[in-house]
C-alpha positions as CSV (number, residue, x, y, z in Angstrom):
1,M,-37.7,4.9,-19.7
2,P,-37.6,1.3,-21.1
3,G,-40.2,-1.0,-19.5
4,A,-41.9,1.7,-17.3
5,A,-43.7,5.0,-17.4
6,L,-43.1,7.0,-14.3
7,L,-46.0,8.9,-12.7
8,K,-45.0,11.1,-9.8
9,G,-47.1,10.7,-6.6
10,P,-47.2,12.5,-3.3
11,W,-45.3,9.8,-1.5
12,A,-42.3,10.2,-4.0
13,R,-38.9,10.3,-2.5
14,G,-37.7,12.7,-5.0
15,L,-35.5,10.2,-6.9
16,P,-33.8,11.6,-10.0
17,R,-34.7,9.7,-13.2
18,S,-31.5,7.7,-13.1
19,E,-32.2,6.4,-9.6
20,A,-35.9,5.8,-10.5
21,A,-34.7,3.7,-13.4
22,A,-32.5,1.8,-11.1
23,A,-35.5,1.1,-8.8
24,V,-37.3,-0.3,-11.8
25,E,-34.4,-2.5,-12.7
26,K,-34.2,-3.7,-9.0
27,E,-37.8,-4.7,-9.3
28,K,-37.1,-6.7,-12.4
29,A,-34.2,-8.3,-10.6
30,G,-36.4,-9.8,-8.0
31,D,-37.3,-7.0,-5.5
32,A,-40.6,-8.6,-4.2
33,P,-43.6,-6.4,-3.7
34,L,-45.3,-6.2,-0.3
35,F,-48.4,-7.6,-1.9
36,S,-50.2,-7.8,-5.2
37,F,-53.9,-7.5,-6.3
38,S,-55.8,-7.9,-9.5
39,V,-58.4,-5.6,-11.1
40,L,-60.9,-7.1,-13.5
41,S,-64.0,-5.3,-14.9
42,D,-66.8,-5.9,-17.3
43,V,-66.8,-9.7,-17.0
44,H,-70.5,-9.6,-18.0
45,V,-71.2,-13.1,-16.9
46,M,-74.6,-14.3,-18.1
47,A,-76.1,-17.7,-17.4
48,S,-76.9,-17.9,-21.1
49,D,-73.5,-16.8,-22.4
50,P,-70.8,-19.5,-22.2
51,V,-68.2,-17.2,-23.9
52,S,-68.4,-14.8,-20.9
53,Q,-67.8,-17.8,-18.5
54,R,-65.0,-19.2,-20.6
55,L,-63.1,-15.8,-20.8
56,L,-63.5,-15.2,-17.0
57,R,-62.2,-18.8,-16.3
58,A,-59.2,-18.1,-18.5
59,A,-58.5,-14.7,-16.9
60,L,-58.7,-16.2,-13.4
61,A,-56.3,-19.0,-14.3
62,D,-53.9,-16.5,-15.9
63,H,-54.0,-14.2,-12.8
64,R,-53.4,-17.3,-10.6
65,A,-50.4,-18.3,-12.7
66,Q,-48.9,-14.8,-12.6
67,R,-49.6,-14.0,-8.9
68,P,-50.4,-17.1,-6.9
69,G,-50.0,-15.2,-3.7
70,S,-52.2,-12.3,-4.7
71,K,-54.1,-10.7,-1.7
72,L,-57.2,-9.6,-3.6
73,L,-59.3,-9.9,-6.8
74,V,-61.4,-6.9,-7.5
75,L,-64.4,-7.3,-9.9
76,N,-65.0,-3.6,-10.7
77,G,-68.6,-3.6,-12.0
78,D,-70.7,-5.1,-14.8
79,L,-70.4,-8.5,-13.1
80,T,-73.7,-9.7,-14.6
81,D,-76.7,-8.7,-16.7
82,G,-78.6,-8.1,-13.5
83,T,-80.5,-11.4,-12.9
84,E,-80.2,-13.8,-10.0
85,R,-79.4,-16.6,-12.5
86,D,-76.4,-14.6,-13.8
87,Y,-75.1,-14.0,-10.2
88,T,-75.6,-17.7,-9.5
89,S,-73.5,-18.6,-12.6
90,L,-70.8,-16.1,-11.5
91,L,-70.6,-17.5,-8.0
92,K,-70.5,-21.1,-9.2
93,L,-67.6,-20.2,-11.6
94,L,-65.8,-18.4,-8.8
95,G,-66.3,-21.5,-6.6
96,D,-64.8,-23.8,-9.3
97,V,-61.6,-21.8,-10.1
98,P,-58.9,-20.9,-7.6
99,H,-58.5,-17.2,-7.1
100,A,-57.6,-14.5,-4.5
101,P,-60.4,-13.2,-2.1
102,V,-63.0,-11.3,-4.1
103,Q,-64.3,-7.7,-3.6
104,A,-66.8,-6.2,-6.0
105,T,-68.6,-3.0,-7.1
106,M,-71.8,-2.6,-9.1
107,G,-71.8,-1.4,-12.7
108,N,-74.7,-0.2,-14.9
109,H,-75.3,-3.7,-16.3
110,D,-75.9,-5.0,-12.8
111,Y,-79.1,-3.0,-13.0
112,Y,-80.3,-4.6,-16.2
113,G,-82.8,-6.8,-14.5
114,V,-85.1,-3.9,-15.1
115,W,-85.0,-4.7,-18.9
116,H,-85.8,-8.4,-18.4
117,T,-89.3,-9.6,-19.2
118,P,-91.3,-11.9,-17.0
119,S,-90.8,-14.7,-19.6
120,G,-87.0,-14.4,-19.4
121,G,-86.4,-12.4,-22.5
122,M,-85.0,-8.8,-22.7
123,D,-86.8,-5.7,-23.9
124,T,-84.9,-2.4,-23.7
125,T,-87.9,-0.4,-25.0
126,Q,-89.7,-0.6,-21.7
127,M,-88.8,-1.3,-18.1
128,N,-90.1,-4.2,-16.1
129,P,-92.5,-2.7,-13.5
130,A,-91.8,-5.7,-11.3
131,W,-88.1,-4.8,-10.9
132,S,-86.3,-1.7,-9.5
133,S,-83.0,-0.2,-8.6
134,Q,-83.7,-1.0,-5.0
135,Q,-84.1,-4.7,-5.8
136,A,-80.9,-4.6,-8.0
137,V,-78.9,-3.2,-5.1
138,A,-80.4,-5.7,-2.7
139,L,-79.6,-8.6,-5.0
140,F,-76.0,-7.4,-5.4
141,D,-75.6,-7.0,-1.7
142,R,-77.1,-10.4,-0.9
143,M,-75.2,-12.3,-3.6
144,M,-71.8,-10.7,-2.8
145,G,-72.3,-10.6,1.0
146,Y,-72.4,-6.9,1.6
147,N,-74.9,-4.7,3.6
148,K,-74.6,-1.8,1.2
149,P,-73.0,-1.3,-2.2
150,Y,-70.0,0.7,-1.0
151,H,-67.5,-0.4,1.6
152,E,-63.9,-0.3,2.9
153,L,-61.2,-3.0,3.2
154,V,-57.7,-2.7,4.7
155,V,-55.0,-5.0,3.3
156,D,-51.6,-4.9,5.0
157,G,-52.2,-1.4,6.2
158,Y,-53.4,-0.1,2.8
159,R,-56.9,1.2,2.3
160,F,-59.3,0.0,-0.5
161,L,-62.5,1.9,-1.0
162,F,-65.2,0.4,-3.2
163,L,-67.9,2.7,-4.6
164,S,-71.0,1.8,-6.6
165,G,-73.8,3.6,-8.4
166,E,-76.9,3.4,-6.3
167,A,-79.7,4.0,-8.8
168,Y,-80.7,3.5,-12.4
169,R,-83.2,4.9,-15.0
170,D,-86.3,3.7,-13.1
171,V,-85.5,6.2,-10.4
172,D,-84.5,9.1,-12.7
173,A,-84.3,8.7,-16.5
174,S,-81.5,11.3,-16.7
175,I,-79.2,8.9,-14.8
176,G,-78.9,6.8,-18.0
177,E,-75.9,4.5,-17.8
178,D,-74.0,6.7,-15.3
179,A,-73.2,6.1,-11.7
180,Y,-75.4,7.8,-9.2
181,L,-73.6,8.4,-5.9
182,S,-75.8,9.4,-3.0
183,P,-74.9,12.2,-0.6
184,A,-74.5,9.5,2.0
185,Q,-71.9,7.7,-0.1
186,L,-70.0,10.9,-1.0
187,D,-70.0,11.9,2.7
188,W,-68.7,8.4,3.6
189,L,-65.9,8.7,1.0
190,R,-64.9,12.1,2.3
191,E,-64.7,10.8,5.8
192,R,-62.6,7.8,4.8
193,L,-60.2,9.9,2.8
194,D,-59.9,12.7,5.4
195,D,-59.5,10.1,8.3
196,T,-57.9,12.2,11.0
197,G,-57.1,9.1,13.0
198,L,-54.3,8.1,10.7
199,S,-50.7,8.8,11.3
200,A,-48.7,11.0,9.0
201,A,-47.0,7.9,7.5
202,E,-50.4,6.2,6.9
203,R,-51.8,9.3,5.2
204,R,-48.9,9.2,2.7
205,K,-49.7,5.7,1.5
206,P,-51.6,5.3,-1.7
207,V,-55.4,4.8,-1.4
208,F,-57.0,2.5,-3.9
209,V,-60.5,3.6,-5.0
210,F,-62.8,1.6,-7.3
211,L,-65.8,2.7,-9.3
212,H,-67.1,1.1,-12.4
213,Q,-67.8,4.2,-14.4
214,P,-64.8,6.6,-15.0
215,L,-64.8,10.3,-14.5
216,P,-65.2,12.3,-17.7
217,H,-62.3,13.8,-19.4
218,T,-59.7,11.7,-17.7
219,L,-58.7,8.6,-19.7
220,D,-59.1,7.9,-23.4
221,G,-62.7,7.1,-24.2
222,T,-64.1,9.1,-21.3
223,D,-65.0,12.3,-23.3
224,A,-68.3,11.1,-24.7
225,E,-70.2,10.4,-21.5
226,R,-70.8,11.9,-18.2
227,G,-69.9,8.6,-16.5
228,V,-70.7,9.8,-13.0
229,V,-73.8,11.9,-12.2
230,Q,-71.9,13.7,-9.4
231,H,-68.7,13.8,-11.3
232,E,-67.8,17.4,-10.3
233,Q,-68.2,16.6,-6.6
234,L,-66.3,13.3,-6.9
235,R,-63.4,14.8,-8.9
236,A,-63.1,17.8,-6.5
237,L,-62.9,15.3,-3.6
238,L,-60.3,13.1,-5.2
239,E,-58.2,16.0,-6.2
240,E,-57.7,16.9,-2.5
241,H,-56.0,13.5,-2.1
242,P,-53.3,13.0,-4.7
243,N,-52.3,9.7,-3.2
244,V,-55.6,8.2,-4.6
245,I,-55.5,5.8,-7.5
246,L,-59.0,5.5,-9.0
247,F,-59.6,2.3,-10.9
248,S,-62.5,2.1,-13.4
249,G,-63.9,0.1,-16.3
250,H,-67.0,0.6,-18.3
251,T,-65.5,1.9,-21.6
252,H,-63.9,-1.4,-22.5
253,W,-61.1,0.5,-24.3
254,N,-58.0,-1.4,-25.3
255,L,-55.2,-1.1,-22.8
256,A,-52.6,-1.7,-25.6
257,T,-53.7,0.9,-28.1
258,T,-55.3,3.7,-26.0
259,S,-54.1,5.7,-22.9
260,Q,-55.7,4.0,-19.9
261,V,-53.4,5.2,-17.0
262,K,-53.0,8.9,-16.5
263,R,-51.6,11.1,-13.7
264,L,-54.0,13.9,-12.9
265,K,-54.1,15.5,-9.4
266,F,-54.8,11.9,-8.5
267,T,-54.1,8.8,-10.7
268,A,-56.8,7.3,-13.0
269,A,-56.5,3.8,-14.4
270,S,-58.8,1.6,-16.4
271,S,-58.9,-2.2,-16.5
272,A,-60.5,-2.5,-20.0
273,S,-62.8,-5.6,-20.1
274,I,-62.7,-9.3,-19.7
275,R,-65.7,-10.1,-21.9
276,Q,-65.1,-7.7,-24.9
277,V,-62.4,-5.1,-25.6
278,W,-63.3,-2.0,-27.6
279,S,-61.1,0.0,-30.0
280,A,-60.4,3.8,-30.0
281,E,-63.2,4.0,-32.6
282,N,-65.5,3.0,-29.7
283,K,-66.3,-0.3,-31.4
284,P,-65.8,-3.9,-30.3
285,E,-62.5,-5.5,-31.5
286,T,-63.0,-8.0,-34.2
287,K,-60.9,-10.6,-32.5
288,T,-61.3,-12.1,-29.0
289,I,-59.2,-9.9,-26.6
290,S,-59.5,-10.1,-22.8
291,Q,-57.6,-7.6,-20.6
292,S,-57.2,-6.6,-17.0
293,L,-54.7,-5.3,-14.5
294,I,-52.2,-6.7,-11.9
295,V,-51.0,-4.2,-9.3
296,D,-47.8,-4.7,-7.3
297,V,-47.5,-2.6,-4.2
298,Y,-44.0,-1.8,-2.9
299,P,-43.0,0.4,0.1
300,N,-42.2,3.3,-2.2
301,R,-44.1,2.7,-5.4
302,V,-47.1,1.1,-7.1
303,V,-46.6,-0.8,-10.3
304,I,-49.7,-1.2,-12.6
305,K,-49.1,-4.0,-15.0
306,R,-51.5,-4.6,-18.0
307,R,-52.3,-8.2,-19.0
308,E,-53.8,-9.6,-22.2
309,H,-55.2,-13.0,-21.3
310,T,-56.0,-14.6,-24.6
311,S,-52.4,-14.4,-25.7
312,K,-51.1,-14.5,-22.2
313,R,-48.8,-11.6,-22.6
314,W,-47.8,-8.4,-20.7
315,I,-48.7,-5.1,-22.4
316,Q,-45.6,-2.8,-22.1
317,P,-44.6,-0.5,-20.6
318,D,-45.6,-0.9,-17.0
319,H,-46.8,2.2,-15.2
320,V,-44.8,3.0,-12.0
321,I,-46.3,5.4,-9.6
322,D,-43.7,6.5,-7.0
């Protein structure tokens, strides 16, 4: 269908394709969404890297221009390179540029303080004994204003669930660059998704879940890594809730040339990268490309729009989940 790829969801009204196409055309004609939000990942802001700061400033300005009334800006992991100086640079930048309210998750690079040497350099051959996963989580929580690295937010009656890996290689070398989800976090997620206090109508609404690392064997670029240590448990849990849309980053794969939205028993979607986009050969693109998502929420559908910020263009088609 021109301009959109339809992905059927559990709250679908059973529209035949012709009526679904009409709904898309209605949207184009000015049918306003209930609200919009943005999903950015892999901004990789470093105090010593002006390019990362320039690209994020440009992306924030582009999001503001496209959706000035956006309800939320999600930074879905790899915010920094794991140091307090990097977080300070990120927060200063966010304070300088207008944007929607921010929510964030931790990515693997937000644990990279463990590779920084006391002199301020970086050595990935040995971990800094003066730094730990616990300190990395505490730094993220303190700088972003959380009391733990996973939390819930409700926007206009829609639930947003933010997950984060809770440990890195210093705790267990086998974790590698994957997300480690504690039993407590998985139990919390199960309780939030199974919430028996919700009405039938509320339970049919889409639930937006965010985790930096994708589940393996979902989107293009997810077949080479485990991604999530507890991927079997997490996938089984999400598959019980087909109204879930899981947003991830981590792979950096190009939204324009690879498949980064896919309908499974739930929906998986990647937001590529602000700092550096990678090709299907799993290598950085040779030219500066910066990509992320804008999501428009309607009463009966969710539209995932892909944006390339350097050229300020939409990547077609949109993905409509109804």
